[in-house]
C-alpha positions as CSV (number, residue, x, y, z in Angstrom):
1,M,-3.1,26.0,-25.8
2,H,-6.1,24.6,-23.9
3,D,-9.9,24.5,-23.9
4,K,-13.0,22.4,-22.6
5,L,-15.2,20.0,-24.4
6,S,-18.7,20.4,-24.2
7,N,-18.8,18.2,-21.3
8,G,-16.1,20.1,-19.3
9,R,-13.3,17.4,-19.8
10,R,-9.7,19.6,-21.0
11,Y,-8.3,19.2,-23.7
12,K,-4.9,20.3,-25.3
13,M,-3.5,21.8,-28.7
14,L,-0.3,22.0,-30.1
15,T,0.3,24.5,-32.2
16,L,3.2,24.7,-34.7
17,L,4.1,27.3,-37.0
18,D,7.2,27.9,-39.6
19,A,8.7,31.2,-38.2
20,Y,9.9,32.5,-41.4
21,T,6.8,31.9,-43.8
22,R,4.6,32.3,-40.8
23,Q,2.7,29.1,-41.8
24,G,0.3,26.8,-39.7
25,L,2.5,23.5,-39.7
26,A,-0.3,21.7,-37.8
27,V,-2.5,21.6,-34.9
28,E,-2.8,18.6,-33.0
29,V,-5.5,18.2,-30.3
30,A,-5.7,15.5,-27.5
31,T,-6.9,15.1,-24.2
32,R,-3.4,14.6,-23.0
33,M,0.1,15.6,-24.5
34,T,3.4,13.7,-24.0
35,A,7.1,14.5,-25.2
36,G,6.5,11.2,-27.5
37,D,3.2,12.7,-28.9
38,V,5.2,16.2,-30.0
39,L,7.5,14.3,-31.4
40,E,5.9,12.3,-33.6
41,V,4.2,15.6,-34.8
42,L,7.2,17.1,-35.4
43,Y,8.8,13.8,-37.0
44,G,5.7,13.9,-39.7
45,L,6.7,17.6,-40.1
46,I,10.7,16.9,-40.7
47,L,9.5,14.0,-43.4
48,R,7.4,16.6,-45.4
49,H,9.3,19.7,-44.8
50,G,12.8,18.9,-43.8
51,K,14.8,19.6,-40.5
52,P,14.5,22.9,-38.9
53,E,17.6,24.3,-37.5
54,H,15.8,24.9,-34.0
55,V,12.8,24.9,-32.3
56,R,11.2,27.3,-30.5
57,S,8.7,26.6,-27.5
58,D,7.3,27.9,-24.3
59,N,7.8,25.9,-21.2
60,G,5.1,23.0,-21.4
61,P,5.9,20.1,-19.4
62,E,6.1,18.0,-22.6
63,L,8.3,20.5,-24.1
64,T,10.8,21.0,-21.3
65,S,11.4,17.5,-20.7
66,E,14.6,15.7,-20.5
67,A,13.4,13.1,-23.4
68,F,12.4,15.6,-25.6
69,Q,15.7,17.9,-25.1
70,T,17.6,15.2,-25.8
71,R,15.9,13.7,-28.9
72,L,16.4,17.1,-30.4
73,E,19.7,17.4,-29.9
74,R,20.0,13.6,-31.2
75,I,18.8,15.1,-34.7
76,G,20.7,17.9,-34.8
77,V,17.9,20.3,-33.4
78,Q,18.5,22.9,-31.2
79,P,16.0,23.5,-28.5
80,I,15.3,27.4,-27.5
81,R,13.1,27.9,-24.5
82,I,11.2,31.0,-24.1
83,S,11.5,32.5,-21.1
84,P,8.5,32.0,-18.6
85,G,6.0,34.7,-19.0
86,S,7.4,36.1,-21.9
87,P,5.2,35.0,-24.7
88,W,6.3,37.6,-26.9
89,E,9.6,35.9,-27.5
90,N,7.3,33.8,-29.4
91,G,4.8,36.6,-31.0
92,Y,4.0,34.7,-34.3
93,N,3.0,31.5,-32.3
94,E,1.3,33.7,-29.8
95,R,-0.7,35.7,-32.3
96,F,-1.8,32.4,-34.4
97,N,-3.1,31.3,-30.8
98,G,-5.0,33.9,-29.8
99,T,-6.8,33.9,-33.7
100,L,-7.5,30.4,-33.5
101,S,-8.7,30.8,-29.9
102,R,-11.3,34.2,-31.5
103,E,-11.9,32.3,-34.8
104,V,-12.2,29.1,-34.0
105,L,-12.5,28.2,-30.3
106,N,-15.0,30.5,-29.2
107,A,-17.2,30.1,-31.9
108,E,-17.2,25.9,-31.7
109,W,-18.6,23.7,-29.0
110,F,-16.4,20.1,-29.5
111,T,-18.2,17.2,-28.0
112,T,-14.8,15.6,-28.4
113,T,-11.3,16.0,-29.4
114,R,-11.9,14.0,-32.8
115,Q,-14.2,17.1,-33.7
116,A,-12.3,19.3,-32.3
117,Q,-9.4,18.2,-34.7
118,V,-11.6,17.8,-37.7
119,V,-12.6,21.5,-37.0
120,I,-9.8,23.3,-36.3
121,Y,-7.3,21.5,-39.1
122,G,-9.3,19.7,-41.4
């Protein structure tokens, strides 16, 4: 997801959900996000919750990079990418993102990414 701070600067949000329980596991906020950043969040979740069989993602550059895909395969997690323009293939996450947008992002005007992170995920 993308949004803007009060000064107009763009930031990104990585949202991770458990598809079985539909529990929101992480919302990471940063001005930019690399495959390494995504992997760092994912590794923390693996330590807390165990290794998933697969990770379903959209086609963002940090998620489609060779480094990200190779690392997932190396640790034994199958990457599953949804088809471009097919958000219904990742419906639970899309619904979560819509709720986050309506209930938090449309109600708040953040001045820093740190403020956004604290308000969004506590």
